[in-house]
C-alpha positions as CSV (number, residue, x, y, z in Angstrom):
1,M,-0.1,0.1,0.3
2,K,2.6,2.5,1.1
3,T,4.3,1.6,-2.6
4,K,1.5,2.0,-4.2
5,N,0.7,5.7,-2.5
6,L,4.0,6.1,-3.5
7,I,4.4,5.6,-6.9
8,L,0.6,8.0,-7.1
9,V,2.2,10.8,-5.4
10,F,6.0,10.6,-7.9
11,V,3.5,10.5,-10.5
12,C,1.3,13.6,-9.8
13,F,4.8,15.3,-8.7
14,Y,6.1,14.8,-12.7
15,S,3.0,16.1,-14.1
16,V,2.8,18.7,-12.2
17,V,6.4,19.7,-12.7
18,F,6.0,18.8,-16.5
19,A,2.3,21.3,-16.6
20,Q,4.6,24.3,-15.4
21,Q,6.7,23.8,-18.8
22,E,4.0,24.4,-20.9
23,N,3.0,27.7,-22.7
24,T,-1.0,25.7,-23.4
25,Q,-3.6,27.5,-21.3
26,Y,-6.0,24.6,-21.2
27,I,-8.7,26.9,-19.2
28,H,-10.6,28.1,-22.1
29,K,-14.1,27.7,-24.6
30,H,-15.1,24.7,-25.4
31,L,-13.5,22.7,-22.3
32,M,-15.3,19.7,-21.0
33,R,-15.0,18.4,-17.4
34,A,-15.7,15.7,-15.4
35,T,-15.7,14.2,-11.8
36,A,-16.9,11.5,-9.6
37,S,-15.2,11.8,-5.8
38,V,-17.1,10.6,-2.3
39,V,-17.8,13.9,-0.5
40,A,-17.5,13.9,3.2
41,G,-20.4,15.8,4.7
42,S,-22.1,17.7,8.0
43,L,-25.7,18.8,8.7
44,F,-24.5,21.2,11.2
45,K,-27.7,22.2,12.7
46,E,-28.8,18.6,13.2
47,G,-25.6,17.2,14.7
48,M,-25.7,14.6,12.1
49,K,-22.3,13.5,9.3
50,T,-22.9,11.7,6.0
51,V,-21.0,10.6,2.9
52,H,-21.7,11.0,-0.3
53,I,-21.0,9.3,-3.7
54,D,-20.8,13.1,-6.2
55,G,-20.6,13.3,-10.5
56,S,-20.2,16.1,-12.3
57,A,-19.9,17.5,-16.1
58,E,-19.3,20.4,-16.9
59,Y,-18.9,23.0,-19.4
60,Y,-17.3,26.3,-20.4
61,L,-19.5,28.7,-21.9
62,D,-15.5,30.7,-22.5
63,N,-12.9,31.4,-19.7
64,K,-15.0,32.8,-17.0
65,I,-18.6,31.2,-17.1
66,S,-19.3,27.7,-17.0
67,V,-22.8,25.3,-16.8
68,R,-22.3,22.4,-14.6
69,G,-25.1,19.4,-14.0
70,S,-24.1,17.7,-10.9
71,A,-25.7,14.5,-9.4
72,S,-25.4,12.6,-5.2
73,Y,-26.0,9.8,-3.9
74,M,-25.6,9.4,0.0
75,L,-23.9,6.1,0.9
76,G,-24.8,6.8,4.8
77,S,-25.4,9.0,7.8
78,S,-25.0,8.7,11.3
79,G,-26.5,11.1,14.2
80,I,-30.3,11.0,15.7
81,T,-32.5,14.1,15.3
82,K,-35.6,15.1,17.6
83,D,-38.0,12.4,16.2
84,S,-35.7,10.2,13.3
85,M,-33.6,8.4,13.7
86,G,-31.5,9.7,11.2
87,L,-32.2,9.9,7.5
88,K,-32.6,7.3,4.7
89,D,-32.1,8.8,2.0
90,F,-30.5,12.3,1.0
91,H,-30.2,11.7,-2.8
92,S,-30.3,15.2,-5.1
93,I,-29.3,17.1,-8.5
94,Y,-28.3,20.3,-9.5
95,L,-27.7,22.3,-12.3
96,G,-26.2,26.0,-12.2
97,A,-23.5,28.1,-13.5
98,A,-20.0,28.9,-12.3
99,Y,-17.8,31.9,-12.4
100,H,-14.0,31.4,-12.7
101,F,-11.3,34.1,-11.9
102,P,-8.9,34.5,-14.8
103,T,-4.7,33.7,-14.7
104,K,-2.5,33.0,-16.1
105,G,-1.0,29.9,-15.5
106,H,-3.1,26.3,-15.2
107,F,-4.6,27.6,-11.5
108,D,-8.8,27.7,-11.5
109,P,-10.0,29.4,-9.1
110,Y,-14.2,29.8,-9.2
111,F,-17.6,30.6,-7.0
112,I,-20.6,28.3,-8.4
113,F,-24.3,28.4,-7.7
114,Q,-26.8,24.9,-8.1
115,P,-30.0,25.0,-7.3
116,G,-32.1,21.9,-7.3
117,L,-34.0,19.2,-6.2
118,A,-33.5,16.6,-3.3
119,Y,-35.4,13.3,-2.7
120,T,-34.7,12.8,1.3
121,S,-36.2,10.2,3.7
122,S,-36.0,9.9,7.7
123,Y,-35.7,6.9,10.0
124,K,-39.0,7.1,12.4
125,S,-37.2,7.5,16.2
126,G,-37.0,3.6,17.9
127,P,-35.1,1.8,20.3
128,P,-31.9,3.6,20.7
129,L,-30.3,-0.2,20.2
130,L,-31.1,-2.8,17.7
131,T,-29.7,-6.1,15.9
132,A,-29.5,-6.1,12.3
133,E,-31.9,-7.4,11.5
134,E,-34.4,-5.1,12.9
135,E,-32.4,-2.1,11.5
136,Q,-33.6,-3.4,7.9
137,V,-37.3,-3.0,8.6
138,R,-37.1,-0.2,11.3
139,K,-40.3,1.8,9.4
140,F,-39.4,5.2,7.8
141,Y,-41.3,8.3,7.3
142,P,-42.1,8.2,3.4
143,G,-39.8,10.0,0.9
144,T,-40.6,13.4,-0.5
145,V,-39.0,15.9,-3.1
146,S,-37.6,18.9,-1.9
147,P,-36.3,22.4,-3.2
148,I,-32.8,22.6,-2.9
149,A,-30.0,24.9,-3.3
150,T,-25.6,25.0,-3.3
151,A,-23.2,27.6,-3.0
152,G,-19.6,26.6,-3.1
153,V,-15.5,27.9,-3.3
154,G,-13.2,25.9,-5.2
155,F,-10.2,25.4,-7.8
156,N,-9.0,23.4,-10.0
157,Y,-5.6,22.9,-11.4
158,Y,-4.5,21.3,-14.6
159,F,-1.3,19.6,-14.4
160,Q,-1.7,18.1,-18.2
161,R,-4.1,18.1,-20.9
162,F,-6.6,15.4,-20.3
163,A,-6.6,15.2,-16.6
164,H,-6.4,18.3,-13.4
165,L,-6.9,18.4,-9.5
166,F,-10.0,19.6,-7.8
167,V,-10.7,20.6,-4.4
168,E,-13.9,22.2,-3.1
169,T,-16.1,23.2,-0.5
170,R,-20.1,24.1,-0.7
171,Y,-22.7,25.3,1.4
172,V,-26.4,23.1,0.5
173,Y,-29.8,25.1,1.8
174,G,-32.8,23.3,1.8
175,M,-35.4,21.8,3.9
176,H,-37.0,17.8,4.7
177,L,-40.6,18.4,4.3
178,S,-41.3,14.8,5.4
179,Q,-44.7,13.7,7.3
180,A,-42.0,13.9,10.9
181,P,-43.0,16.1,13.4
182,S,-40.1,18.3,13.0
183,P,-38.8,18.9,9.4
184,I,-35.2,17.8,9.0
185,S,-33.0,21.2,7.6
186,L,-30.6,20.1,5.2
187,Q,-28.1,22.6,5.7
188,E,-25.1,21.1,4.8
189,L,-21.5,22.4,5.1
190,R,-19.6,19.1,2.2
191,V,-15.8,18.9,1.4
192,T,-15.0,16.7,-1.6
193,F,-11.3,16.6,-3.9
194,G,-10.0,14.6,-6.1
195,L,-9.0,13.3,-9.8
196,G,-10.8,15.0,-12.3
197,F,-10.8,14.4,-16.1
198,N,-10.6,16.7,-19.2
199,L,-12.0,16.7,-23.1
200,F,-12.2,19.4,-25.6
201,I,-14.8,18.8,-27.3
202,I,-14.6,21.5,-29.8
203,K,-10.7,22.5,-31.3
204,E,-10.0,25.7,-31.3
205,K,-9.6,27.0,-34.7
206,K,-6.3,28.7,-35.3
207,K,-5.8,31.9,-37.4
208,I,-4.6,32.4,-40.7
209,P,-1.7,35.7,-40.8
210,T,-2.7,37.5,-43.0
211,A,-0.6,39.0,-45.4
């Protein structure tokens, strides 16, 4: 395991050093980037922790504005609210835009805002200790679809033509409007990072010098 980690670090270091020697600006119109990552979340108002799988695709309208579609699937949560034994589902889709702060290199800081929809459901309160079998049949409040919105900041680092590193933190705002006596706040802070991939779907035309 240690050997694999050392190899990965070496490859990333080599790629970054190589990118410093490149004169090509990877951030431009028609660039599309795609990512898939594991996201750690904290519903701070409810005292719950979550883990999601997140995927997104983003298209650059120019070097400042891009459009991104995202989807996340909750793998699990921990914590107990006032009258629920935690969230059973918290899956969401988003569509919005990002503003990229111009730079002269491969560093790509941005701000993003995305409205969307979330499907959520929560377990009904019950005994504090349950067996694995009881956990599978524990009753829950019916799921519901609720409006949701997210805003965040992050950066991409395009270390070579077909891949980039990214770090992002975002704030999610919404309310789980279920039949539970006390609706669950979906206000959540999410943090993620990882490796993304680039696709240039339209090649820039080279200008032919005129005589």
